[in-house]
C-alpha positions in Angstrom: -2.8 54.6 -27.0 -3.3 58.2 -25.1 -3.0 57.7 -20.4 -5.7 60.5 -19.0 -4.0 61.3 -16.1 -4.9 64.8 -14.2 -3.9 66.5 -10.6 -6.6 64.4 -8.7 -5.5 61.2 -9.9 -1.7 62.3 -8.8 -3.0 63.2 -5.1 -5.0 59.6 -4.4 -1.8 57.9 -5.6 -0.3 60.1 -2.4 -3.1 59.8 -0.6 -3.1 56.1 -0.8 0.6 55.5 -0.3 0.1 57.1 3.1 -2.3 54.8 3.7 0.8 51.8 2.3 2.9 53.3 4.3 0.6 53.8 7.6 0.0 50.3 7.6 3.1 49.2 6.3 4.5 50.4 9.7 1.6 49.4 12.0 2.5 45.4 10.7 6.4 45.8 11.3 5.7 47.1 14.9 3.1 44.0 15.5 6.0 42.0 14.3 4.1 40.9 11.5 4.6 40.8 8.0 4.0 44.3 6.8 3.8 43.0 2.5 0.7 41.5 0.8 0.9 37.7 2.3 1.3 35.2 -0.9 -0.4 31.9 -1.5 2.7 30.2 -2.7 4.3 30.3 0.6 0.9 30.1 2.8 0.0 26.9 0.5 3.2 26.2 -0.8 1.4 22.3 -2.5 -1.9 24.5 -3.7 -1.1 23.8 -6.9 -1.6 20.2 -6.6 -5.3 20.7 -4.7 -8.4 19.9 -6.3 -9.6 23.1 -8.0 -13.1 24.3 -9.3 -13.9 27.3 -12.0 -16.6 29.5 -10.0 -16.7 31.4 -13.6 -17.3 35.0 -13.3 -18.3 35.9 -9.0 -18.9 39.4 -7.6 -16.2 39.4 -4.3 -16.7 41.2 -0.9 -12.9 42.9 -1.1 -12.5 42.6 2.9 -12.2 39.4 2.0 -9.2 39.6 -0.3 -6.1 39.5 1.0 -3.3 38.3 -0.6 -1.0 38.2 -4.3 -0.9 34.6 -6.1 2.4 34.5 -6.1 5.5 37.3 -5.2 5.5 39.3 -8.3 5.8 42.4 -7.7 4.2 42.6 -4.1 7.0 44.8 -2.4 4.9 47.6 -4.0 2.7 47.1 -2.3 1.9 46.9 1.7 -0.1 44.6 3.6 -4.0 46.5 2.9 -3.0 46.3 -0.9 -1.9 50.2 -0.9 1.1 51.3 -3.0 4.6 51.7 -1.3 6.2 52.4 -4.5 7.6 56.6 -5.3 5.2 59.5 -7.2 7.4 59.6 -9.6 7.6 56.3 -9.9 6.5 54.5 -13.2 4.0 52.4 -11.2 2.6 55.9 -9.9 1.9 57.0 -13.3 0.0 53.6 -14.1 -1.9 53.5 -11.1 -3.0 56.8 -11.3 -4.0 56.4 -15.1 -6.0 52.9 -13.6 -7.5 55.2 -10.7 -8.6 57.7 -13.5 -10.2 55.2 -15.4 -11.8 53.3 -13.0 -13.7 56.4 -11.6 -15.3 57.0 -15.9 -16.1 53.9 -16.4 -15.3 51.6 -14.0 -12.9 48.6 -14.0 -13.3 46.9 -17.6 -11.5 43.8 -17.1 -12.9 40.7 -15.1 -9.8 40.7 -12.0 -8.2 36.8 -11.4 -8.3 35.3 -8.3 -7.9 32.1 -6.4 -10.3 31.5 -3.5 -8.6 29.1 -0.3 -10.6 29.2 2.6 -12.9 31.6 1.5 -10.2 34.7 1.1 -9.0 35.2 -2.1 -5.4 35.8 -3.8 -4.8 37.8 -6.8 -3.4 36.2 -9.9 -4.0 39.3 -12.4 -4.8 43.1 -11.2 -2.9 43.3 -8.4 -3.3 47.1 -9.1 -7.1 47.8 -9.9 -7.4 45.5 -6.4 -5.6 48.3 -4.8 -7.3 51.5 -6.6 -10.9 49.4 -5.6 -9.8 49.1 -2.1 -8.2 53.1 -2.7 -12.3 54.2 -3.2 -13.6 51.4 -0.4 -15.4 49.6 -3.1 -17.2 47.2 -1.0 -17.2 44.3 -3.6 -16.1 43.4 -7.5 -16.9 41.3 -10.1 -13.7 38.6 -10.1 -13.0 35.7 -12.7 -12.6 33.4 -9.5 -10.8 29.7 -9.0 -11.7 28.1 -6.1 -8.4 25.5 -4.2 -10.3 23.1 -1.8 -8.4 22.1 0.6 -7.5 18.9 2.1 -10.1 17.7 5.2 -8.5 18.7 8.7 -9.0 18.7 12.3 -8.3 22.3 12.4 -11.6 24.9 13.6 -11.3 26.6 10.7 -10.4 24.3 8.1 -14.3 22.9 9.4 -15.7 26.1 9.7 -15.1 26.5 5.9 -16.3 23.1 4.7 -19.5 24.5 6.9 -19.1 27.4 4.4 -19.2 25.0 1.3 -22.5 24.0 2.0 -23.9 27.1 2.9 -22.6 28.4 -0.5 -24.2 25.7 -2.7 -27.4 26.8 -2.1 -26.8 30.1 -1.6 -23.7 31.8 -3.3 -23.1 34.2 -0.9 -19.8 34.6 0.4 -19.5 38.2 1.9 -20.3 37.1 5.6 -17.6 34.7 7.7 -17.9 33.2 11.5 -15.3 32.2 13.5 -17.4 29.5 15.4 -18.6 26.3 14.6 -22.3 26.2 13.5 -22.4 29.6 13.1 -23.8 29.4 9.1 -26.5 26.4 10.1 -27.6 28.7 12.5 -27.9 31.8 9.8 -30.0 29.6 7.8 -32.1 29.1 10.9 -32.9 32.4 11.9 -32.9 33.4 8.4 -35.8 30.9 8.1 -34.2 28.9 5.7 -33.4 25.2 6.0 -29.8 23.1 5.2 -30.1 22.1 1.7 -33.0 24.6 0.8 -31.6 26.7 -2.4 -32.8 31.0 -1.8 -34.3 32.9 -4.0 -32.4 35.9 -5.6 -35.6 37.9 -4.0 -34.8 36.6 -1.1 -30.9 36.7 -1.7 -30.9 40.5 -2.5 -33.2 41.3 0.6 -30.3 39.2 2.9 -27.8 41.5 2.0 -29.2 44.2 2.3 -29.7 43.7 5.0 -26.3 42.6 5.6 -25.0 45.8 4.3 -27.0 48.3 6.0 -26.1 46.3 9.6 -22.4 45.9 8.5 -22.0 49.8 7.7 -23.9 50.8 11.4 -22.0 48.0 13.1 -19.0 49.8 11.6 -19.8 53.5 12.7 -20.0 52.2 16.1 -16.7 51.0 16.1 -17.6 47.1 15.9 -15.3 46.5 13.4 -12.3 47.4 15.7 -13.3 44.0 18.2 -11.9 40.6 17.5 -14.8 39.2 15.8 -16.2 39.1 12.9 -18.9 41.0 11.0 -20.8 37.9 10.8 -20.1 36.6 14.1 -21.9 40.0 15.4 -24.6 39.9 12.7 -25.7 36.4 14.4 -25.9 37.8 17.4 -28.5 40.9 17.0 -30.3 37.8 14.8 -30.6 36.0 17.8 -32.2 38.7 20.1 -34.1 40.6 16.9 -35.5 38.2 14.9 -34.7 38.6 10.2 -37.0 40.8 9.5 -35.9 42.3 6.1 -37.9 45.3 7.0 -36.5 46.0 10.4 -33.1 46.8 8.8 -34.6 50.1 7.0 -34.4 52.3 9.7 -30.6 53.1 10.5 -31.3 54.6 14.0 -33.1 51.5 14.7 -30.3 49.6 13.7 -27.6 51.9 15.9 -30.6 51.0 18.9 -30.2 47.9 19.0 -26.8 47.4 18.7 -25.7 49.6 21.1 -28.5 47.7 23.5 -26.0 44.9 22.1 -22.7 46.2 23.4 -21.4 44.3 26.1 -22.3 41.0 24.3 -20.1 42.3 21.1 -17.4 42.7 23.3 -17.2 39.9 25.5 -17.4 37.7 22.3 -14.1 39.8 21.5 -12.4 38.9 24.1 -9.3 36.2 24.3 -10.9 34.5 27.9 -14.6 35.5 26.8 -16.2 33.0 29.4 -15.5 33.1 33.6 -16.3 30.5 35.6 -16.8 31.0 39.0 -16.9 27.8 40.5 -16.4 29.3 44.8 -18.9 30.7 47.1 -15.7 32.8 47.9 -16.3 36.8 48.0 -20.0 36.3 49.6 -18.7 39.5 51.8 -17.9 42.6 50.0 -15.8 45.4 50.4 -16.3 48.8 52.5 -16.5 50.3 49.1 -18.8 47.8 47.5 -20.9 48.1 50.6 -21.0 52.1 50.4 -22.3 51.8 47.0 -25.1 49.1 47.0 -28.8 49.1 47.9 -30.1 46.5 47.9 -33.6 45.8 46.1 -36.7 46.0 49.1 -38.0 42.8 48.7 -36.2 40.7 45.7 -39.3 39.3 43.7 -38.1 35.9 42.1 -39.3 34.3 39.1 -38.6 30.7 38.2 -39.7 29.2 34.7 -39.6 25.9 33.5 -39.9 23.8 30.6 -41.6 21.0 32.0 -43.8 20.8 35.5 -42.1 19.5 38.6 -45.2 17.0 38.0 -43.4 15.0 35.5 -39.7 15.8 35.3 -37.3 15.4 38.0 -35.5 18.0 36.5 -37.5 20.5 37.2 -39.0 19.1 40.8 -35.5 19.5 41.6 -35.6 22.9 40.7 -39.0 23.2 43.0 -37.3 21.9 46.5 -35.4 24.9 45.3 -37.7 27.0 45.2 -39.1 26.1 48.2 -35.9 26.5 50.1 -35.3 29.8 48.8 -39.0 30.5 50.4 -37.9 29.1 53.5 -34.4 30.5 53.9 -35.8 34.0 53.1 -39.0 34.4 54.1 -41.1 38.0 53.8 -38.5 39.0 52.3 -38.3 37.6 48.7 -41.6 37.0 46.9 -41.5 33.9 44.4 -43.4 32.1 41.3 -43.2 29.3 39.1 -44.5 29.1 36.1 -44.2 25.3 34.1 -44.4 24.2 30.7 -42.8 26.9 29.1 -41.5 25.7 24.9 -38.3 27.9 23.9 -40.3 29.4 21.4 -42.7 31.3 24.0 -39.8 32.1 26.6 -39.2 35.5 25.7 -43.2 36.5 26.2 -43.3 35.0 29.2 -40.6 36.9 30.8 -41.5 40.0 29.9 -45.0 39.3 31.3 -43.3 38.4 34.8 -40.7 41.5 34.7 -44.2 43.7 33.9 -45.9 41.8 36.8 -43.1 43.1 39.0 -40.5 40.1 39.0 -37.1 41.8 39.1 -34.6 37.9 39.2 -35.6 35.3 37.1 -34.4 31.7 36.6 -34.6 29.8 33.5 -33.9 26.7 34.6 -33.5 25.0 31.2 -30.6 25.5 29.1 -33.1 25.1 25.9 -35.0 28.9 26.9 -31.3 29.9 26.8 -33.1 32.2 23.5 -35.4 33.5 25.3 -34.1 34.6 28.7 -31.2 36.5 26.5 -34.1 38.4 24.1 -35.8 39.6 27.6 -32.3 40.7 29.2 -30.8 43.1 26.2 -34.6 44.0 26.2 -35.4 44.7 30.4 -31.6 45.2 31.8 -32.2 46.6 35.0 -33.9 42.9 36.4 -31.7 39.6 36.3 -31.9 36.9 33.9 -29.9 33.5 35.0 -29.9 30.0 32.5 -29.4 26.6 34.0 -26.7 25.9 31.8 -23.2 24.7 31.1 -21.1 27.5 29.8 -23.2 29.6 27.0 -21.3 33.1 26.3 -24.1 35.2 26.5 -22.6 38.8 28.4 -26.1 39.9 29.6 -28.0 36.3 31.3 -25.5 34.9 33.4 -25.5 30.7 33.3 -25.5 28.5 36.8 -24.7 24.9 37.0 -23.3 22.1 39.4 -20.3 19.7 39.1 -22.6 16.5 39.3 -19.8 14.7 37.9 -17.9 15.1 41.5 -21.1 12.9 43.1 -20.9 11.1 39.9 -17.6 9.6 40.7 -18.2 8.8 44.9 -21.6 7.0 43.3 -19.3 4.9 40.8 -16.9 3.9 43.4 -20.1 2.4 45.5 -21.1 0.2 42.4 -17.8 -0.6 41.9 -17.4 -2.1 45.9 -21.2 -3.6 45.4 -21.1 -5.8 42.1 -20.3 -9.2 41.9 -19.4 -9.9 38.2 -17.5 -6.4 37.5 -20.4 -5.3 35.2 -22.0 -2.2 36.1 -25.0 0.1 33.6 -25.2 3.7 33.0 -27.5 5.3 31.1 -27.1 8.5 30.7 -30.0 10.9 28.5 -28.5 13.1 26.4 -25.4 13.0 24.0 -24.4 17.4 25.3 -21.2 18.7 26.9 -21.0 17.3 30.6 -23.0 14.3 30.5 -19.3 12.6 29.2 -17.6 13.9 32.8 -20.1 12.2 34.9 -20.1 8.8 32.9 -16.6 9.2 33.3 -16.3 10.4 36.4 -18.5 7.1 37.2 -16.4 4.9 35.6 -13.2 6.1 37.6 -15.3 5.5 41.1 -15.9 2.3 40.0 -12.1 1.3 39.0 -10.7 2.3 42.3 -12.7 0.1 44.5 -13.1 -1.9 41.8 -10.4 -1.9 39.1 -11.4 -4.7 36.8 -14.9 -3.4 36.3 -16.7 -2.1 32.8 -19.4 0.0 32.8 -22.0 -0.7 29.8 -23.1 2.7 28.6 -26.8 3.7 27.0 -28.7 6.2 26.3 -32.2 7.1 27.0 -33.0 9.1 24.6 -32.3 6.9 21.4 -34.6 6.1 18.7 -34.5 2.5 19.3 -33.2 1.0 22.0 -34.2 -0.6 25.6 -31.6 -0.1 27.7 -32.7 -2.5 30.5 -33.6 -5.1 28.4 -29.3 -4.7 27.0 -28.2 -5.2 30.8 -30.3 -8.0 31.1 -28.6 -9.4 27.6 -25.0 -8.6 29.4 -26.0 -9.7 32.6 -26.2 -6.5 33.8 -27.7 -5.9 37.9 -25.9 -2.6 39.0 -27.6 0.2 37.4 -27.1 4.0 37.8 -30.1 5.8 35.9 -32.2 8.9 36.6 -30.7 10.7 39.5 -34.7 11.4 40.8 -38.0 10.2 39.9 -40.9 13.1 39.1 -43.9 12.4 41.5 -46.0 11.3 38.8 -43.0 8.3 38.1 -43.9 5.4 40.6 -40.4 3.4 39.6 -37.8 3.0 42.2 -35.6 2.8 39.4 -33.6 5.8 39.5 -30.2 6.9 41.7 -28.1 3.9 41.5 -30.3 0.2 42.6 -29.7 -2.9 41.9 -31.8 -5.6 40.5 -32.4 -8.8 42.0 -33.3 -11.5 40.4 -37.1 -11.9 41.8 -37.3 -8.9 40.3 -37.6 -6.5 42.9 -35.3 -3.3 43.1 -32.7 -2.4 45.7 -32.3 1.6 45.8 -28.3 2.1 46.7 -27.2 5.6 46.2 -28.2 8.9 44.4 -26.9 12.4 43.8 -28.4 15.1 45.1 -28.9 18.4 43.2 -29.2 20.7 46.2 -29.9 24.0 44.3 -31.7 25.5 46.4 -28.3 26.4 48.0 -27.7 27.6 44.8 -30.1 30.3 44.7 -29.8 31.5 48.0 -26.0 31.5 47.2 -27.1 33.4 44.5 -29.2 35.9 46.3 -27.6 36.6 48.8 -24.7 37.9 46.2 -28.0 40.4 45.3 -28.3 41.4 48.6 -24.9 42.3 49.9 -23.4 43.4 46.1 -21.0 40.6 45.5 -23.6 40.5 42.3 -22.7 43.7 41.4 -19.1 42.3 41.7 -18.8 39.7 40.0 -19.8 41.6 37.1 -16.9 44.3 38.5 -13.5 41.2 38.6 -15.3 40.4 35.3 -15.8 42.5 32.9 -17.5 41.8 30.1 -17.2 38.4 30.6 -19.9 35.8 30.5 -20.5 34.4 33.7 -21.5 31.6 34.6 -21.4 30.3 38.4 -20.3 26.2 38.5 -20.8 24.9 42.2 -20.0 21.7 43.7 -19.4 19.8 46.6 -17.7 21.9 48.4 -20.6 24.5 47.6 -22.8 21.9 49.7 -24.3 22.7 46.4 -23.9 18.6 45.2 -23.8 15.7 47.8 -24.2 12.0 48.0 -27.2 10.2 49.7 -26.5 6.1 50.4 -28.7 3.5 51.3 -28.4 2.2 55.1 -28.2 -1.2 53.8 -24.8 -1.2 52.2 -22.1 -2.8 54.4 -20.4 -1.0 57.2 -17.2 -1.4 54.7 -19.5 0.8 52.1 -20.6 3.1 54.0 -17.3 4.7 55.4 -15.2 5.0 52.0 -18.9 7.1 51.3 -18.3 9.2 54.1 -14.3 9.3 53.5 -14.8 10.3 49.7 -17.5 12.8 50.4 -15.0 14.5 53.1 -12.4 14.4 50.8 -13.9 15.8 47.1 -15.8 18.1 50.0 -12.7 19.5 51.4 -10.7 19.5 47.9 -8.6 16.9 49.4 -9.6 15.1 46.1 -10.5 15.4 42.8 -12.1 12.6 40.1 -10.0 13.6 37.0 -6.5 13.8 38.3 -5.1 10.4 38.0 -4.2 8.5 34.5 -6.6 8.0 32.6 -7.1 6.4 29.2 -9.5 6.7 26.8 -11.5 3.9 24.5 -9.3 4.8 21.7 -6.1 4.2 23.7 -4.7 8.2 24.0 -3.6 9.8 27.9 -5.8 12.0 29.0 -4.3 13.0 32.0 -1.0 11.6 34.0 -0.9 11.0 37.4 0.5 14.2 39.6 -1.9 16.5 37.2 -5.3 17.1 37.0 -7.5 18.3 34.2 -8.6 21.8 33.8 -12.5 22.5 34.4 -12.3 23.4 30.7 -11.0 20.0 30.0 -13.3 18.9 32.1 -16.3 21.0 30.2 -15.1 20.1 26.7 -14.6 16.2 27.3 -16.0 14.3 24.0 -14.3 10.7 25.0 -15.0 8.7 27.3 -12.6 6.1 29.3 -11.6 3.0 28.5 -13.2 0.2 30.4 -16.7 2.6 29.8 -18.5 0.1 27.2 -20.8 2.0 24.9 -20.4 5.7 22.1 -21.5 8.8 22.4 -24.5 8.4 19.5 -25.1 10.9 16.7 -28.1 13.5 16.7 -29.7 11.1 14.1 -29.9 8.2 16.5 -32.0 10.3 18.8 -36.1 10.7 19.7 -37.6 14.2 18.2 -37.6 15.4 21.4 -34.5 15.3 22.4 -33.3 17.0 19.6 -33.9 20.9 20.9 -31.9 20.4 23.7 -28.6 18.6 21.9 -28.8 21.3 19.2 -27.8 23.6 21.7 -25.0 21.9 23.7 -24.9 18.8 21.7 -21.3 17.2 21.3 -21.5 16.3 18.0 -23.3 20.1 16.8 -21.7 22.7 18.6 -17.8 23.1 19.1 -16.2 22.2 22.6 -15.1 24.6 24.6 -11.9 26.1 23.9 -9.8 25.9 27.2 -8.5 29.1 25.8 -11.2 30.8 25.9 -12.2 30.4 29.4 -10.9 31.1 33.1 -11.7 30.6 36.3 -12.3 30.5 40.5 -11.0 27.6 42.2 -13.7 26.2 44.8 -13.1 26.7 47.6 -10.1 24.0 50.0 -12.2 24.0 53.4 -15.7 23.6 52.7 -18.5 24.8 54.8 
């Protein structure tokens, strides 16, 4: 056989070897393996795992990461570039192969094993090396998939989501670092889970994705610690999916520039900053010099439902009224209600054109619309009422309702005469278990034998009040407040008498007005800008509670004097920071020790709760048990539909300890 080889191939090998040496030494400096990862060593039991032949598959080069066995591993650096000397037989063969690939392409498919959507070479290491050197984005390969055992590991769960996606698409070139992303991608592209993609749809998507990837890499995005798929998902969330919009590269680059801080925020080790205190309300001298407050704050409140039919929105309307009272002619307010999620962006843009410069969207279901408008109008301050979204452009705000629920639970434990207490929750979303568990711990404080019977108002089939009757439950915690159109007295904590009447005992107070006032003062005095400076490109979330006077408890004067005194004591202790609901021994229903005496759960652990305390009778329902109208909210922040926030991803400032 005659081998063709010339100076260009010799130069290619020398250059490839330099790239290999650079990657080798960089890996050593990082304390990492400088050679190719070996599947035999990474997964010693892979020979016993199930295998599926995928046949001839187009493989993304950047997902090809290692080799099946050690073999000639030392001949390659961790980036598949060669390490052996130029005069070696290996170098000659590499150069000949380079010449052949340039002239005729790869004649025989490479043989690969796929594990967790990463590919390992069985045959064809030099072919892979040459193709990677030539920056080939894809290569043909005969692939065998190794199915890992199912575990609770995050990457394993993402992989099994990928397998469902792959069945419908055969797409293997996009990857995500967060659970739920493959389903979100299908939604944004307009496809249902389980719906096959046509060849035309696949070609259009591939073209759009690779054009985006190219522009993203040129903008420096590939240096960030998120996958290109993560960035693509953020891009589609804001700009939507239209295959024709990915034709003009300059338009993609302009949009990427607007989203730069969103990508940077998602790439941080702690992408979310939780502000839990009003401290910092007085700006420093430098901030005062640079800050120029708006002459007039034109504040808009955008609601998903009207105050007349929604107790949630009614609380926010009370908050707007406080803003008007406190700020007088320094503020001009508007409130728009009954805004559906798909109309949110258009509503916000209309308000901005009319002069609104601060906008509060009061429901989590309006988050995406708020995000899209905020990217288009970076000078307008847009906030969303939700718990822990990870967007930098839109700040979020919420209240630590579990603090009030703890106190109300203590009242319930004190007044129930048969150790049975009812609790009606609305949505199985993150934050709800914290309120349920705090209530249960409060009940246990005053009645160690108390059991909390949990029911959900959003179930397809269920009548919580009827179940309470069956279980002889008379003391009940229901929705926090009724809307004006609802005449029922069954809200807050109440007791149902034998004659069918209701005695209201206590209720939590959502003081959105205090939070709105404080946030607007942050705008007035420059702390708004300082918040952003201190937290860099992190997503900024305001999460205030009783120490900030954003939460309180009202109780009936008909409670006995001992219970009233205890309630006042608990209110002052929680407000002063001397009592934390989740700072004691806590055991969950499954017998797991969640917190020990003398320690306290962190804010991130409180938010991420997906378990119930052992004195709660009931469970967190799955999505398919819920009524259709509950799904938009639950799909966004539901416990079973999105990942629990990693505690390592969140930094926080502790609440003040002296109250006001």
